[in-house]
N, C-alpha and C positions, 0 to 999 in steps of 0.2 A: 487500087492500092490497099483498101481495107481488107479485101479477100486475101491478098498476098500476105498481109500481116497476120491474119487469122491462121492461114496455112502454116506460116513459119512458127507461130506459137504452138500449134498442134504438134508439129514435128519435134519441137523442143521438149514438150511435155512427155511425148512418147519416148524420146531418147532418155529422159530423166528416169521414167518408170523402168525402162530396160536396165539402166545402170543400177538403180536401187534393187531391182530383182536379182541381178548377178551378185551384188554384195550380200543380199540376204541368203542366196543359195550357198555362197562361199562360207558365210558365218555358220549356217546350219551344218555344212559339211565338217567344219572345224570342231563344232560341238560334238558331232558324232565321233570324230577322231579322238578327241580328248576323253570322251566317255569310254572309248575302247581301250586306250592305253594309259589314261590317267595323266595328270599334269606333270610336266618335267620337274625334277627336283630343283629346288631353289639353290642357287650358288651360295655357299656359306660365306658369311662376312669375313670369317677368319678360318682358313683351312687348317692352319697350325693348331688353333684352339680345338677344332673338331677332332683332329687326329692326335691330340696330345697323348703320349703313351703313359703318362703318370698324372694322377690327380691327387692333390694334397687333401688328406682326410683329417689330419690333426697333428698336434705336437705334444710331447711330454716334457715339460720343463723340469730341470734337475738343479734346483737352487742349491748352492753350497758346493757343487762339483766344479773343480778347477782343472786347468791344464788340458791335455789331449786325451781323447779316447783312442782305443785301438779296435779290435775286431769283435764281431757279434757271433753268437751261436743260438740255436733254437732247439727247444723241446716241444715238438709239435703235439705229441700225445698228451703231455702234461700241461700244454698251453702256456709255456714260459719262454721268455726272450732274455738272453744274457748279453751283457756288454762289458768289455774290459775298460775300466777307468785307469788307463796307463799311468797318468801322472797323479791321479787321485788315490792310487793304491787300493782300488776296490773293484769288485765285480758287481755290477748293477743287475737286478732281476726285475722283470716286468711281466704283467699279465699279457699274454700274447693277443687276446681278443679285445680287452678293454683299454690296454695301455697303462693300467695302473702300476705304479712302482711298488713292488712287493717287498724288496729287501736290498740293502747295500751290504755286501759281504766284505768285511775288512780283513786286515792281516797280511796283505800282499806287499811285495816290493815294487815290481813293475810288471803287472799282468799284461800280456800281449795277445796271445791266441787262446781260444776256448773251443773245446770239442765236447759235445754232450753225447753220452752213450745210453740210448734208451733201454737196451737189454738189461743193463745192470743199474740204471739210474745213477750214473756217476758223471761228474763234471770234471773235465781235465783242463787245467790252467797252466800255461807256460809262463813262469815268472823269471824274467831276465835278470832282475837285480839280485834275487836270492839264489838264482842258478838251480832251480828245482822245477820239476813237474808236480804240481799239487793235484791230488785226487780227492774230490769232495763227494760226500754222499748227498744225493739230490733231495732227499726227504727233509733234511735239517741243515744242510750246507756245512756239516762238520768235515774237517780234513781227516780222512781215514787211511791215507797212505801217501807216499811221495817218492820221487826218484831224484837223487842228488847228482852232482857232477855235471850240471848243465848250464854253466856260466853263460850269460847272455842269451838264454833260451828265448826264441822268438816265434817264427813261423812253424806250424804243425800241419801234418796231413796223416790221415788214418787209412791204412790198407785194411778194409773191413774184413774180407775173407780170412786173412791170416792173423788179424788182430795185432798187427805190428804198427806202432806209431812212429812216425819220422819227425824229428825235431831239428831245426837249424840252431846252432849255438856258436859261441865264440865271436870273433870279429872286433871291430873298432870300439864298440861300447864297453868291452870288458876291461882293458883293451888288449887285443891280440892282432897280429898281422895276418892271421889265418882263421878259418872257420871250420866247423864240423857239421856233418850230417849224421845224426845219431838215431839208431833204430832201437826201439823199446818194445819188448813183448808184454802186452797188456794182460796176458794170462798169468804172468808171474811178476809183472812190474819191475823187470830187470832189463838192463841194457844188453843187447845181443849183437850189436854191430856199430861201427863208427868209421866214417870216411873223412879224412882231412882234406879240406879244400883250400888251395893257395889263393885266398882272397880275404880281405878284411871287411867286406860288405856283401853279404849274401842275403837276398830277400825272399820273395814268395816262390813257391814251387808247386808242381802238379804231378799227380800220379797217373799212369796209364793203366787202366783196368785189364786190358787185353794182353798185356805183357808185363815184364818186370822193369820196364823203363820208368824213370823219374826225370823230370825236367826242372831245372832250378835257375833262377836269375842270379848271375854273377855280376852284381851291379857296378862295382868299381872297375871291372874289365869290359863292361858293355858287351857281355856275352851270355849265352845260355849254355849250361853244362847238361849233358845227358848222362845219367847214372843208371847202371844196372843195380837195382836196389837189393836183389837177392845176393849178388856177389859183393855188394857195396864197393863198386869200382866205377870210376868215371870212364866213359867209352867215347865221348865226343865233346867238342866245344864249337859253338856256332856264334859268329859275330852278329850283332843286331843292326849294324850299319852306322849311320851318322847320328842317330838319336842316342841319348845318354840317360843314365839313372833309371834303368829298367827295374821296376819294383813289383807292382801287382801282376798276377798271372792267373788266367783261366784256361780251360782246355775244352775244346770241342772235339772230343775223341772220334765220333763217327766221321767227321770230315778231316781228321788228322791236322787240326789247326790249333796252334798255341796263340792265345789272345794275351798280349803283353802291353802293359801301360808304361810308357816312359815319361819322365818328368821334365826332361830338358831337351827340347820343349815338350809340352803336354801332347802326347801322341798315343793313338791306338795302333799298335804294330801287330800284324798277323803273320805268323811263321808256319811253314809246312813242317810238321813234326817228323816227316820221313827223311828230310834232307837238310833242314835248317834254312831253306830259302825263304826270304821275306817276300810275301805275295801282296801285301797291302800295308799302307800306313796312312793314317788320317789324323788331322789336328783334333785334340781332345782337351777336356778340362785340365787346367793346371793344378798342381799340388794334390794329386790323387794318391790315396793310400789303399784303394780297393778296386775291385771289378766284380761284376755279376753278369752271368750269362744265362739267358732264358733259352734253353735248347728248343722248347716247343714253339715259341714265337720267333726264334732266330734273332733275338735282341741282345744287345750288349750295353750294359750301364757302367759309366765311369764317373763317379762322384768327384768333384773338385773343390778344394778348399777356398777357391776364389768366389764361390757362391752359385755354382750351377752344376748340373749333372748332364754329361753328354750321353745321348741315347743313339745307338747305331743299329741299323737293320742289316742283317746278313742276307744278301741277295743270292749268293752262291758261295762256294768254298773260298773263292778268290775275290769276290766283289762285296763291298760294304758301303753303306751310305749313312751319313749323319742325318737323322730324321728329326731331332729335337734337342734344344738346349733348355732343360727344365730348371727354372729358377729355384734355388734352395736358400742357403744362408752361408756367409763366410765361415769357414772352418768345417763345413759339411763334407768330410772326405773319406769316411768308411761306411760300408753299407751291408745289407743282407736282403736277398730276395727270397720270399717264401711263396713259391708258385701255388701251393695248395690253398692258400688264403688270398691269392692275387694281391699280395702286399709287398711293398718295398720300404725298408727301413734305412734311414740315414742318421748317423750320429753327428751332431754339431758340436765340435770341440771349441771351447772358448779360448784355448791357448793361453797367451799372456794378456788377453783383453779382459774387460769387465763384462763381456756379453754373458748371457745366461746359457748354460749348457742345456741341450735338449736332444730329443729324438724326434725326427720328422717321420710321419707315417703317410705313405702314398698308396693309392689304389692303382693297380696295374690294369690298364685299359687295352 
C-alpha cells in the first residue's frame, strides 16, 4: 500500500512539473511575440475625446458689447481678425495670434459682411442700415471711399480674378418685397450690374470659380437660384425639399456639391450643383448663421446658437457623417476657419441676454 501511494505521488509531481513547463514555455513564447510586435494599443476610455476635431484654446471676452455678431474676415499676412458687431454698430479687430483686442471701429449702422483685400490693404464692410459699402484703409481704419444705393446690404462674395464684388441688398429689413444682387467693380468702386430677385429674404450665396455661375439661397421660397453672374440673369431655380429657412451656404467645387444649412429644422443639406438634386441631409445644430468647409480634411462645421457646433465628415461626394457635437456656448452661431493656423473662431452673441460677448478660439485637430 505504501509503495502504491509513493508511486501515485511521483506521477502527480511529474504531471505538475510537465504542466508548469508547458505554461512557462507558453509565457516565454508570448514574451517573444510581444517583443516582436509590441503591446497592442490600449482602448481609449473615450473614443470621442481622442477623436475630437476641435480643442478649445481660449476665449476673448468683449465686455460692453451687446446684441448679435455677424461675420468674420481675416488678414493673414497682417495677423488681424475682423468681426462685425451687427447690433453694436462696430467692427472689432483682434490680433490673430494672441487674440488681443486691437480696436473697436465705430460709425457703422448695421455691419454684416466683411472682406479684406490684402493687395490694397482695404477692408470692405456691408452696412445694411446705412445702405452702403464702406471701404476702409487697413493701416488706420479710416473710411477712404464708399458705394451708395445698397439698402439692406448683407451677404458679399468677391470674384477675385475680375475684382467684381457681389452684394445682396433689399428684402424685408428695408422693407421691400424683393431683393437685388448687385455687382460692383472694385477697380472703380462703381456699380456695374444689378439683378432683381422676386424674394423678400435672400441669404448667403456662393461663386463657382470654373464658370460664371453663382448660387444663392432664396430663403422665403425654400429654393436655390442659379445665376449667370456675367449676364446678371437667373437661369434656374431648385427646391431644397421639406426643410426650410435655408441660410448659410458653402461650396465644395471639386465635387460639385453645395453645402446648405437650413434652420427649420437644423439641417445640413447637400445639393448637386449640376442638377439641383439633394443627395444628403443630416440633422445639424439649430439657430446657425454660418458654415465652414475644410476641403483638405473633408470636414464641415456648423455652429449653432443653442450651444454646440456640429462637425461632419465627408466620406464621398454623396456620403456624410456627423462625427462630433462640440460644446460651445449659447449664441455661438457665426464662425471662421483659418486652415493655415489650424484655428477655428466662433463669435458668441449675447443677444438680449446679460451674457458676456466673446470669441472662442479652437485648435483644429
